[in-house]
C-alpha positions in Angstrom: 0.0 -0.1 0.0 1.3 3.4 -0.9 0.8 6.0 1.8 -0.9 9.3 0.9 -0.7 12.7 2.6 -3.3 15.4 1.8 -1.9 18.9 2.2 -4.6 21.5 2.6 -5.0 25.2 3.7 -6.5 28.4 2.5 -4.9 30.6 -0.1 -1.6 32.0 1.0 -1.3 29.7 4.0 2.1 28.4 2.9 1.3 25.0 1.3 3.6 25.5 -1.6 6.5 26.7 0.6 6.1 23.6 2.8 5.9 21.4 -0.3 9.0 22.9 -1.9 10.9 22.2 1.4 9.7 18.6 1.3 10.7 18.1 -2.3 14.1 19.8 -1.8 15.1 17.9 1.3 17.5 15.0 1.0 15.4 12.5 2.9 15.9 9.7 0.6 12.1 9.2 -0.2 10.7 9.4 -3.7 7.5 11.3 -3.4 4.9 11.8 -6.0 3.1 15.1 -5.7 -0.4 15.6 -7.2 -1.1 19.2 -7.7 -4.5 20.7 -8.4 -3.9 22.9 -11.5 -5.9 25.6 -9.9 -3.5 26.0 -7.1 -2.5 29.5 -6.4 1.2 28.9 -7.2 2.8 26.1 -9.1 5.9 24.4 -7.9 8.9 26.5 -8.7 10.1 25.3 -12.1 13.7 26.1 -11.2 13.8 22.9 -8.9 12.3 20.7 -11.6 13.8 18.6 -14.4 11.4 18.5 -17.2 12.1 15.2 -18.8 8.9 14.4 -20.7 6.4 16.5 -22.5 3.5 14.9 -20.4 2.0 16.3 -17.3 4.4 14.3 -15.1 7.6 16.2 -14.1 10.7 14.6 -12.7 12.4 16.3 -9.7 16.1 16.6 -9.4 16.0 14.5 -6.3 14.0 11.7 -7.7 10.5 13.0 -6.7 7.9 13.4 -9.3 5.1 16.0 -9.7 1.9 15.8 -11.7 -0.9 18.3 -12.4 -4.3 16.8 -12.6 -7.0 18.2 -14.8 -9.7 15.9 -13.8 -10.7 13.0 -11.6 -8.3 12.3 -8.6 -9.1 8.6 -8.7 -8.0 8.3 -12.4 -4.8 10.2 -11.6 -4.0 7.9 -8.6 -4.8 4.8 -10.8 -2.4 6.2 -13.5 0.4 6.6 -11.0 -0.2 3.1 -9.6 -0.1 1.5 -13.1 3.1 3.4 -14.0 4.7 2.3 -10.7 3.7 -1.3 -11.4 5.1 -1.0 -15.1 8.4 0.4 -13.7 8.1 3.7 -15.6 7.8 5.7 -12.4 9.4 5.1 -9.1 8.0 6.6 -5.9 7.3 5.6 -2.2 4.5 7.8 -1.3 2.1 10.5 -2.6 1.4 14.0 -1.4 -1.8 15.7 -2.7 -1.7 19.5 -2.6 -5.4 20.8 -2.7 -6.2 24.2 -4.1 -6.8 26.7 -1.3 -10.4 26.8 -1.9 -10.9 23.0 -1.6 -12.9 21.1 0.8 -10.7 18.1 1.8 -13.7 15.9 2.4 -14.3 14.6 -1.1 -10.5 14.1 -1.5 -10.5 11.9 1.6 -13.6 10.0 0.5 -11.9 9.0 -2.7 -9.7 6.6 -0.7 -12.9 4.8 0.7 -15.2 4.9 -2.2 -13.1 3.9 -5.1 -12.1 0.2 -4.9 -9.2 0.4 -7.1 -7.6 3.4 -5.2 -8.4 1.6 -1.9 -6.5 -1.5 -3.0 -3.4 0.5 -3.9 -3.3 3.5 -1.6 -3.5 4.1 2.1 -4.6 7.6 3.3 -2.2 8.4 6.0 -3.2 11.9 7.2 -4.7 15.3 6.4 -2.4 18.2 7.3 -3.9 21.7 7.2 -1.8 24.9 7.2 -3.3 27.9 8.9 -2.1 31.4 8.4 -1.7 33.1 11.9 -2.1 36.7 10.5 -5.3 36.1 8.6 -6.8 32.9 10.1 -9.5 34.5 12.4 -11.0 36.5 9.5 -10.8 33.5 7.2 -12.5 31.3 9.7 -15.1 33.8 10.3 -15.9 34.3 6.6 -15.1 31.0 4.9 -16.7 27.8 5.9 -14.2 25.9 3.7 -11.4 27.1 6.1 -13.4 25.7 9.1 -13.8 22.4 7.1 -10.0 22.3 6.4 -9.4 22.6 10.2 -12.1 20.1 11.1 -10.7 17.3 8.8 -7.1 17.8 10.0 -5.0 15.2 11.7 -2.3 17.8 12.2 -2.4 21.7 12.1 0.5 23.8 11.1 0.4 27.5 12.0 2.4 29.5 9.6 3.4 33.2 9.6 3.4 33.4 13.4 6.1 36.0 13.2 3.4 38.4 12.0 1.3 38.2 15.2 2.0 38.7 18.9 2.0 35.9 21.5 -1.5 36.7 22.9 -3.0 36.5 19.3 -1.2 33.3 18.6 -2.4 31.7 21.9 -5.9 32.8 21.1 -5.7 31.2 17.6 -4.4 27.9 19.1 -7.3 27.9 21.6 -9.8 28.5 18.9 -8.4 25.7 16.7 -8.3 23.4 19.7 -12.1 23.7 20.3 -12.7 23.1 16.7 -10.6 20.0 16.5 -9.0 18.5 19.6 -7.7 15.5 17.8 -5.2 17.4 15.7 -1.7 18.2 17.2 -0.9 21.9 16.6 2.6 23.0 15.6 4.0 26.5 14.7 6.2 26.2 11.6 8.1 29.1 10.0 8.8 29.2 6.3 7.9 25.4 5.9 10.4 24.3 8.4 8.6 21.2 9.7 10.3 17.9 10.5 9.5 15.1 7.9 8.4 13.0 10.8 5.7 15.4 11.6 4.4 15.2 8.1 4.6 11.5 7.1 3.4 8.3 8.9 1.0 9.9 11.2 -1.5 7.1 10.9 -4.4 9.5 11.1 -6.7 7.1 9.4 -5.3 3.9 10.9 -8.1 2.4 12.9 -5.8 1.0 15.6 -3.8 4.2 16.0 -4.1 5.6 19.5 -7.1 7.9 19.9 -5.4 11.2 20.8 -7.4 14.1 22.1 -5.5 17.1 23.2 -5.4 16.9 27.1 -5.9 20.6 27.4 -9.2 20.3 25.7 -10.3 17.5 28.0 -9.2 19.6 31.0 -11.3 22.5 29.8 -14.1 20.1 28.9 -14.3 19.1 32.5 -15.1 22.6 33.4 -17.5 23.3 30.6 -20.5 25.2 31.8 -23.0 23.5 29.6 -22.9 19.9 30.9 -26.3 18.6 31.2 -25.3 15.1 31.9 -22.2 13.3 33.2 -21.3 10.1 31.4 -20.2 8.3 34.5 -17.1 10.3 34.9 -16.6 12.6 37.9 -17.4 16.2 37.2 -16.2 17.3 40.6 -16.8 20.9 39.7 -20.3 20.6 38.2 -23.0 22.3 40.1 -20.5 24.5 42.0 -19.9 28.1 41.9 -17.4 28.7 38.9 -16.5 32.2 40.1 -13.4 30.8 41.7 -10.3 30.4 39.7 -9.7 27.0 37.8 -6.4 28.3 36.5 -8.1 28.6 33.2 -7.1 32.3 33.2 -6.5 32.1 29.4 -10.2 31.7 28.8 -10.9 35.3 29.9 -9.0 37.0 27.1 -10.0 34.8 24.1 -12.5 36.5 21.9 -15.6 34.4 21.4 -16.1 33.0 17.9 -19.3 31.1 17.1 -17.7 28.6 14.7 -20.1 26.3 12.8 -17.5 23.6 13.2 -17.2 22.3 16.7 -16.1 19.2 18.4 -17.2 17.3 21.5 -16.0 14.2 23.4 -18.3 11.6 24.8 -17.1 9.2 27.6 -18.6 6.5 29.6 -17.5 3.8 32.0 -20.6 1.6 31.2 -20.5 -0.9 28.3 -22.5 -0.3 25.1 -25.1 -2.8 23.9 -23.7 -3.6 20.4 -26.9 -3.8 18.6 -28.4 -0.7 20.0 -25.2 1.2 19.3 -24.9 0.0 15.7 -28.6 0.9 15.0 -28.1 4.4 16.6 -24.8 5.2 14.8 -26.3 4.1 11.5 -29.3 6.5 11.9 -26.9 9.3 12.9 -24.8 8.8 9.8 -27.8 8.8 7.5 -29.2 12.0 8.9 -26.0 13.9 9.8 -23.4 12.2 7.7 -22.7 15.2 5.6 -22.2 17.4 8.6 -20.0 14.9 10.4 -16.4 15.6 9.2 -14.3 13.3 11.3 -15.2 11.0 14.1 -13.3 8.4 16.0 -13.4 6.3 19.2 -12.3 3.4 21.3 -15.5 1.5 22.6 -16.2 -0.8 25.6 -18.7 -3.3 24.4 -20.7 -5.8 26.4 -19.6 -9.3 25.8 -16.5 -8.3 23.9 -13.1 -8.7 25.8 -11.3 -6.6 23.3 -11.5 -2.8 22.6 -13.5 -1.9 19.6 -12.1 1.0 17.4 -14.1 3.0 14.9 -13.7 6.0 12.8 -15.2 7.7 9.9 -15.4 10.5 7.3 -19.0 11.8 6.6 -21.2 8.7 6.1 -18.2 6.2 5.7 -17.4 4.5 9.0 -15.1 1.6 9.7 -14.6 -0.5 12.8 -12.3 -3.2 14.0 -11.2 -5.1 17.0 -8.1 -3.9 18.7 -6.1 -5.4 21.6 -7.6 -7.0 24.7 -8.5 -4.9 27.8 -5.6 -5.2 30.2 -6.5 -6.3 33.7 -5.1 -3.0 35.1 -7.0 -0.9 32.6 -10.3 0.7 33.4 -12.8 -0.2 30.8 -14.5 2.8 29.2 -15.5 4.3 25.9 -14.1 7.5 24.5 -15.4 9.2 21.4 -14.8 12.4 19.6 -17.1 14.0 17.0 -16.1 16.9 14.7 -18.7 18.4 12.5 -20.8 21.3 11.4 -23.5 22.3 13.9 -23.9 18.9 15.2 -26.8 18.3 17.7 -24.5 17.5 20.6 -27.4 16.8 23.1 -29.3 14.6 20.7 -26.1 12.5 20.0 -24.9 12.2 23.6 -28.5 11.4 24.8 -28.7 8.7 22.1 -25.4 7.3 23.0 -26.5 7.1 26.7 -29.6 5.2 25.6 -27.2 2.6 23.9 -25.5 1.8 27.3 -26.2 -1.4 29.1 -28.6 -0.5 31.9 
């Protein structure tokens, strides 16, 4: 399976700068880059060796770059066929989307097209965010919110153009939109290759990582109507005393359409009830669900059940056994557009074994 990384971000966020750096670095990998021809800036031709008159260009370090004018699935199949035939040699693929692109349909290609799914493995979606213009873009462009919501990793660029307080506020905003994605500040595309490749964002058995700061804040959220069998020691208490969340007081409020929430329970799920409920949720709200992932404690199953999905496409699998020292519990994160949090959490509660 050939791993694929999707590189996304709004116009001017620095995608091409990062891509140039990846392609110029002597990392020993042969990378095939698929560029959308409507990208705001094409790869700098000075670093390319044009050795054919086709749309595929050979790089000086062995990487290749192709511009697609149509269907992504066809472009991927073409690359796979050339690799098999020995006319092209590459280890992995990077897809650079246009700045106006919603990464959702790009990701779905790897689940909907059987030929693509047989040859390629979607590794991760990396989203670049322009520190200087991010707040205005997030306010005005839903596609930018989608780019953040789909991300497995967020790179903040152009941080030298804002002060520390503004950068902190942006991180806080991104965290609440997508607590799954690690946030890293990068300057002029200076990101470690290890932070770009082999992130296993779409690997079912990869560890469910949710930013601990988000969970800490979630514990002190003021809108908890129910506790899922975990101790909200502060719920119902006067919140006027300091929880050391002093940073909350200077963050501007943004009513982002894309939000995330975490569901947790120590009680086991009834497998049939949960399957029926999640199936219904996907049918009704699938287009509004961007990414979701979880580790589940199921009645009658001695192993962890892991699941994740993009829009209506959900996959699940059995992971390792619950260790004797582990506390069995379920943890799920949902990222989407104006999702009915109470309806989903109440529905999940109803799927628990009484």
